[in-house]
N, C-alpha and C positions, 0 to 999 in steps of 0.2 A: 657873380663877382663883377665889379665895374672894371673898366679899362684901367683906371688909375690904380686901383688896388692890385691888379694883375701886374702892372709895371713895377710896383714896389716889390712884389713877390719875386719877379725875375731878377731884380737887382740883388735881393738878399740871397737868392740861390747861388750866386757866384761865390758866396762865402757861407756855406751851410751852417756854420756854427756861430755866425754873428748874432749879437743880441737883437731882438726884435720885440715889438710890443705884443704881448700875449693876449689873445682874445678869449682864452679859456677862463671861464669863471670857476674859481676854486670850489665854490659851493656846489656847482653843477658837475664838476669834473669827477670822473671815477677812474681809479687806477688800473682797472682791468681785471681785478679779482673781486668777486662779490663779497659783501660783508657777511658776517657769520649768519645772521638771520635778517630777512626783510620780506615783508609782504607774504609770509608763509614760512615753510621750513627749508628754504633754499640754503643749504650749507655751502661752504667754499667749494667752488667748482672750477678746476683748472682747465678752462675751455681751450687754452692755447697749446696744451701738451698733446702729444699723440694719444688718442684714446686707448685706454688699457684694453687689450684683447683678452678674451677668456683663455684659460689654459688649452693647449693644443690637445692633450690627452684627456679623454673622458674616463677611461678605465683600462686596466690591464686584464687581458683574458686569463682566467684562472686555469690552473693545471687540470681541474675537473673538466672544464669545457674542451681543453686541448685533447685530453684523453678520450672524451666522447667523440670528437671529430676524427681522431686517429683510429679508434677501435670500432665505432658504431655508425659511421657515416654511410648512408645508402647512396650508391652511385646514381648519377642522373645524366640524361643526354646533354652533351656540350661540355661536360666537365674536363675531358681530356684536352679538348681544344683550348679551354680557358687556362689549363695548366701550362700548355705550350706557350700561349701568349704571355702569361705572367713571367715565365722563365726567360723568354726571349726579350721582352720589353721592360720588365721590372715594374711596370704599372699596368693594371688591368681594370677596365670599366666593365662591371658585371650587370647585365640587364635581364629583364623578364621577371615580373613580380610573381609571387606564389610558387617559387621554386626552391625555397630553402637556402637563399643566398648567404644568410648570416653564418650558418654552420658550414656551408660549402666554402666560404672565405677562410674560415679557420683551417679547414682541411687542406685547401690550396696552399696556405702558408706553412702548414706543418710538413707538407711534401717538399717545400723549398728549404727545409731544415733551418728555419730562422731560430734565433736565440730566444726571442720573446715576441708576443703579439699584443699590440695595443689598439684600442678603439679610439679614433680621433673625434673631436667635437664638431658637430654640424654648425655650431655657432661661429667657427672659424672658416673663412673662405679658403678655397683651394689655393688661390694666389698668395695667401699669407704663409704658406709652408716655405720654410727656409732650409738651406743646406744643413745648417747646424741642428735642425730639428730631427733629422734622421740619424738614428743610432746605428753603428756598425752591426750588421747581421740582424737588424730588427724587421719585424713584420707589422704592417699597419692596415687597419680596416677603417674605411671612411664611408658612413652612410649619408649620402647627400640626396635625400629623397625630396627635399623642399625645392620647388621650381626656382625660387630666387637663388638658392645656393648653386644649383646646376647651371643657371644662365651666366654665372660669373666665371665659369671655367673657359680658358682660352687654350688653343693648341700650343701656343708658345709656353704657357705655364706648365702644361703636361709634359712637353719635351724637356723642359728644365728639370722637373721633378724626376723624370726617367733617368736623366744624366746623373743627378745626385744619387739616386737609388743605386745605379750601377757602381758608382764610385764607393758607396758605403756598403755594398753587398746587401742592400735592403730590398724589400718588396712592398708595394702599395696596392691594395685592392679597394676600388671605389664602387660602392653599390649605388646605382642611379636608376630612376624610374622613367626618365624622359629621354627622348631621342637625342643622340649625340651628333656633333658636327661631322661632316665628311672627313675632315682632317684627323679626327680622333678614332676613326673606325679601325685603324690598325691596332688600337689598344683595347678594342671592345669585343666581348663575346656574350652570347645569350645561353642561359641554362634552360633545360626542360624539367618537367616535374618527375621526381623519382617515384617508384612504386609506393603508393600510400600505405598499403598493408605492411610492407617491409619497414617503412618508417615507423609505424605504430609499434611493431614488434621490437624495433631497435630502441625506441623510447622506454618500453617496459624493461628491456634488458639493461640499458645503460643508466637510466635514472632511478629505477626501482630494484635493480640487482636481481632480476628474475632469471632463472635458467631458461634456456630456449624452449623446452617442452612446456614449462609453466606459463611462459608468455603466450604460447600458442593457445593454451586453455583459457587464459584470462581474456584474450581478445577473441571471444567466441563469434559464432556466425552472425548473431544479431548486431554486434558492433561492426563486424566487417562489412555488413550490408550498407553501413553509412558511408563507406569509403568507395569512391568511384575513380575512374582514370583522371577526372578533372580536380580531384581533391588536392589541395595544397599541403605541403609538409606540416604546416602549422595546424591545419584541420585534422590531419592524421594524429598529431601529437595530442590534440584536445580529446579526440576519441579514445586514445590510449589512456589518458588520465582518467576519463570517466569510467572506463573499464576497470582500471586499477582501484578506483574509489568504491565501485560496486563489489569488487573482489574482497576488499577490506571491510565491507559493511558500513562504509561512511555515507553511502548515498543509495537511494532506492533505484533499482534498475530501470523501471519505467520512466522515472524522471531523467535518469542519465541518458537513456536512449533518445528521449525528447530533446534534451539539450544538444546531443551529438547530431541530431538530424535537422536542427533549426539553422536557418541562415542567421547572419550576424544581427540584422535589424530586429528580427523576431526574438532572438535570444536576449538582446538588451531590453526590448519592450517588456518581456516577461519579468525581468528583474525589477523593473519599475512598477509593475502591477502588484507586486508583493509588498505594497506600501505598509500594511499592518505589521509586517515582520521587520521593517527597517527602522533603525534608530538614526538620529542626526549624525552620529559619528560615522555611520556607514555611508551616508550620502556624502559627508565631507571627505571621507577616505576615497570614495569612488571618484569624486571630482579631482582631488589632489593627485591621485595616480594618473587620471586621464590627462591632466595638464603637464605633470612632471614625470611621465613614464620614463623609466630607465635611470632615474636619479636614486640617490641613497635612500634606503627604506626609512632610516631614522629621521632624515630630513623631511621626507614626505609626511611622516606621521606628525611631526611638529606643525607643518603647514596645514594639515587636516584639522588638528586640534584648534588652530587659530581660526579656521573657517567655522568649525563647530561653535566656537565661542561667539563669533559674529552672528551665527544663526540664532543662538539663544538670545543674544541682545536684541535682535530684530523681533523675535517672537514674544519675549517676556520682559525685555528692558533690563535684564540683569545677566551677569556672567554665568557660565556653566558651573555647576557645583563640582567640587573635587570628585574625581572618579576613584573608586576603590581599587586597591592595588591589583587584585586578581580579576577585575572586571573586563579588562581590555587585553585579550590574548591575540598575539600575532597570527598564530595558526588558524584560529577561528575566523578572524576578520579577513584574512587572505582567502580562506575557503569560501566564505560567503560572498566575496567579491570576484571569484574566479580569477584570482591573482596569484602570483608567486614571486619568489626572490631568487636572484642568481648571484652566487658568490663570486667575488673577484678581489684582486689585490689593489691596494692603494697605489695611485700613480706617483706619489711622492717618494717612492723607494723605501718607505718605512717598513714595508712588509706586513702591515696590519690588515686583517681581512675586512672586507666590506660586502654589503649586499645591495644590489640594485633591484628595485621593485618594478613589476610589469604585469599586465594582464596576460592570461594564458592564450588568448586568441588575438591574431593580428587585427588591427583596426578597431578593436573593442574600445580603445581609449577615445578615438575620435567619435565613434557612434555614441558612446556613453555620455560624453560631454555635450554633444548636440542634443541628446534626449533630455538631459538635465536642464539645459537652456530653454528648450522648447516647452517642457511640461510645466514649469513653475515660473510664472511671470514675476512674482515677488522675490524670487531667488536671484534674478538677473542683477539688480543693483548691488546686492550683497556680494555676488561673484566679482563684479567690476571693482568694488571697493577692496575686496580681498586681493585681487590681482595687483591693484595699485600698491598695496603693502608689500607683496612679494617682489615687485619690481625693485623696491628699495634694497632687497636682499640679494640682488644680482640675478634674479630669475626673469628679467624683462623679456628676453627672447622667447621663452616658453609661453609666457602669458600672451604676448602679442600674436604668436602663431595660433594659439587656441581661440582667442577672441576673434581674430580675423576669420577663422574658419566658420564660426557660428554666425557672424555678422553677414557673411556673403552666401551662406548655404542654408540657413534656417530662416523661414519667413518671419518678418518682423516689420511692424508699421513704421518705426523710426530707428533704423540701425545706426544712424549717425549721432543720435542723441547720447549714446553711451560714450562715444569718442569725445563729443563736446563736453560731457560731464568730466571726463578725465582731464581734458585740456584746461578746464576752468578751476580745477582743484588747486588749493594752495600747497602744492607738493611738487617739487621738481621731478620726483620719480614718477608720479602720476602723469605729469606733463610729458616726460620722455616716453612713457608707454603710449600715450596718445599720438605722439609724433611718429613712433615706429608703426603704429597702426595705420596712420595716414600714408606713410611710405609704402606699406604693403598694398593699400588700396590703389595707390598710384601705379604699382607694378602689375596690377590685376586688370586685364582687358575689360572685365565686366564692370569695374567700378572706377576706373581712372578718370572718367568724365566728371565725377563729383568732387575731385580733389581741389581743383583751382577755385571754384566758387566758395568752397568751404574755407580755404585759406584767405581768400580776399575778404570774406566776411569777418574773419578773426583779426585781420590786419587793420581794417578800417576803424575810425573812431579814436578817441583819446583814452578810453578806459580799457578794461578787460586785460590787465597785465598778463595773466597766466596764459590766456589764449594767444596773445602776441608772442610770448616766450615759446610756446609750442609751435606756432607757425614758423618762427625763425629756426627752430630745431629741425623742422621738415626741410627747410631750404638748405640745411647743412647735409642733406642726404643726396643720393644720386638724382633725386627729383629736381633739386635746385641746380646741381651741376649741369644738367642737360638743358636747362633754360635759364641761363644767367641773367638775361635782360629782365625777365619777370622777377627773378629772385632778388636782384639788386634794387629794383623799383620798390618791391614790398619791404625789403629790409630797411630801406631809407624811411619808409613810413613808420616802421617799428622803432627805429633808432630815434626819431624825432620825439616820440611820445614820452620816453622815460629813459634817463641815463642808466638806470639800474637794469635795463635789458641788455646791457653791454655784453655779458657773457654769451648769451644766445646769438646775438648778431655777430660777434667776433668769431664764434665757432663756425657760423655759416660762411663768413668771408674766407676763413682759412680753408674750409672744405671746398669752396668754389675754386680756390687756387690749385687744388689737387688735379684739376683738369687743365692741362697746359694751354688749351685754346682760350681759356677764360682769363688768363693772367693780365694781359694788357687792359682788358675791360675793367677788371677789378681794381687795378692800380689807378686807372683814370677816375673811377668812382671815388676812391679814397682821397685822391687829390681834390675832387669837388667837395667832399664832406669836410675835409680838414681846412678848406678855404672858406667855409661858410662864416659870414660875419652877421652879427645880430641885425645890423641895418639892412642886410640883404634878404631877410626872412620876414614872414608875416608875424612870427612869434619869436621874441628874443630867447625864451626858454627852449623852444624847439631847436633853434639854431645852435644854442650852446650844447644841448643834448647830442645833436648830430655830430658836432665837431669833436666833442669829448670821446664819443664812441669811435669816430674816425681815427683819432690819434691812438687810441688803444689798438685798433686794428693795424695801423701803420707800424707800431712797435712790434707786433707779432709777425707781420709780413717780413719785416727787415731783420728778424731774429734778435731784436733788442729787448726781449722779455724772457724770463726764465722758462725753459722748456720748449722754446720755439727755434726754428731753423730757417735761416734765409734761403738756403739751397732747396728747401722742401718744395718751393713753388717754381723752381727752375728745372725743367725737364730737358735736360742736356743735349746741347749740341756739342760738337767736338771742340769748339773754340771757347777760350776763356772770356768771360764777360757777361754782362746782362743785356738782353735784347731791349729792355725798357729803361735805359740809362736815365733819360730825362725825368721820367716819372719817379724813379727810385730816388734820384737826387733831390727832387722837390719834396717828397715825403720826409726824407732824412733831414732836410733843412727845417721843415716845420716842426719836427720833433725837438730839434735843438734850439729853436726859437721860442718854444712854449715854456713858460715859467714853471709849469707843473711837470712837464715831461723831460726836460733836458737833463736834469741831474740823474734821474733813474735810467735814462737812455745811455748816458755816458758811463754810468756804473756797469750796465750790462755789456757795453762795448769793451770796457777795460777787463771785465771778467772773461769775455770771449777772447780777448787778446792774450791773457795769461794762459788760457788753455791751449791756444794756438801755438804759443811759444814752447809749451811743454811737449806738444805733438804736432810739428809743422806739416806732417803728411795727412792729418786727419781731415774729415769733411768740414769740421768747424773751422779749421785753419783756411781751407779753400774758401769757405763762405765769408770769413772775415776779410780776406784779401779781395774777393770779388765785390763785396759791398762797398768797401772804401774805394776800389778802382772805379766803380760806377759813379761815385760822388766826386772824388778827386783823382783823376787818372794819372796826373803828373806828380812825381814825388815831391817837388818843390811846393806845389799847392797843398799837398798833404801836410808838409812840414808847417806851412803857415796856419793851417787849420788846427793842428795840435798845439802850436804856440798860442793861438787864440784861446784854446780850451784851458791852458795853464793860467791865463789871466782871469778867466771867468770862474774857474774852479781851483783856486790856489792851493787848497789842501790836498790836491791829487797830482801835484807836479811830478813826483817820482814815478807814479804809475803811468802817467801820460807819456813820460819819456820812454819808459820800457815798452809801452804799446807802440810808439813810433818806431823804435828799433825793430820790434817784431814785424811791423808792417813793411819796413824797408827790406828786411830779410826775405819776407814772403814775396814782395814785388820782384826781387831779384831771382828768387827760386822759380817764379813763373815767367820770367823773361819780360817783366813789365817795367824794369828800370835797369840802366846800365850798371855793370860791375865797376867798382872803384878799386 
């Protein structure tokens, strides 16, 4: 911007609402919400609202599981210490894999006499747990086995949850695989392995209703030989199931012993070698359970049938023929896949029974998906397309986790090609899946070095809309928040190329503001973007694109757009006011000087004022007062601004008058204006 134009800007900022020549081209300008469809299937996407979090509760532990833990749990080393820590601290981190921690957690909570036990979603971060989420007398189990999930836990958040749990008479057990911080060791215990033979006998008694003497006979010497002191409870359960199947005549004993004696990789490999016995629906079910293990059985079946249809289309060019009613039996398919279902109650309180599907052996899901990916080259693009479809249904987290695992752990000549294909698809959901995958690569020490060159390649050039959208979405994650200079530089490139990329750029800008240290830098950047004039740029179109997107961002940052909050980006000092007053005032002024933005900005401000009048103690009321105080700190200047608005917007005179009264009352409430 030239010195002359900056002088004019300064003069206008003395009266933020004064009319000024708009440089925004109406044809180029975008209001901040994407059109219904453009350049693909991008539906309306409210980038500016807080992203919707998945439900906290995954499922409620059934009475059957509780009874099993109460009556058939086999004690293990460290259990008494874990019980003491849980009762003392109300929060327990349970470590040491292969010790039966899931059942032990239920047993721990039953001994605490909780009213109910719920399993919480790993898709929700530990820090997202709120006081209101804990029900009085409730017991909670959280499996945070993902390293990313674990790394987000802070000592302060654990202390906070422990305080809430004590107040609500609740208990929280967190199952983790990774080392905890020193400050969390007071909440942490390790379990040892229980006696595997006793675990196997307990399974036969509890799950199959056998009397003690019958269970002893079913688990004969040959099966007991497969159990050693190092056998995990899950291995013991698998041996017990094979013994039971032989007892019932469902399986040949030699085959059962071979299965029970095989390690995980050998067992999975044997399944894939029986190719002549497998149908496409079995492969599809295997993959669907592997990716969505622990989800509802009926949902997983539908996802598997969708994958089966895609396999048929790839192989024959047509959809799968209708299956006969009695062709697809749940019992048979689960038996052939070494899978099972666990009953539980719906978390919505309706009381309807549900079934979650899972493999009978721990880590079978991961190994099975790796094998499917490794064995069949032509299957890979089908899997990626299928996962892109499932991301649209809300399963993005599961798809990203599974794809990331095979991309970094299964040898492949071009692992990034699949991510690039997702990023280039004309589908927002596929692009979001690609962005989450890149975010996982950035957090993985083995692959983080490939992220920056990949994003730079996507951001360069004038074309490739969807890859740019994906890159902007990556900068909206922790990756962008940790390197704001790079993020802002690349976001400017993206913003210049197409005004329809506004939603992705805006989401990244708002996300950057969630890191307090970035706030001044982001506001300075928006001042630069909104100050762009066509004469100052190499391309008039690029300048108009950048300014339009900058104004959209400014509206969201200042809370002048539906679903946004001005206070979201201010991370609180004790004093009232904005640390970046000059920058906020300049952005405010540009919004009210722009012909396309000023009317909707005023409308948003008046709506905010009405809500503030209804509840003057709310965060919205504080934000309304702080925003205007940053722009017009003296009440007389505020009065002049509101008088000016009545002239510019004559149809809103009464609402503007009421808004000024509300502002005056709030200024006095916060000691910003003298009482009269």
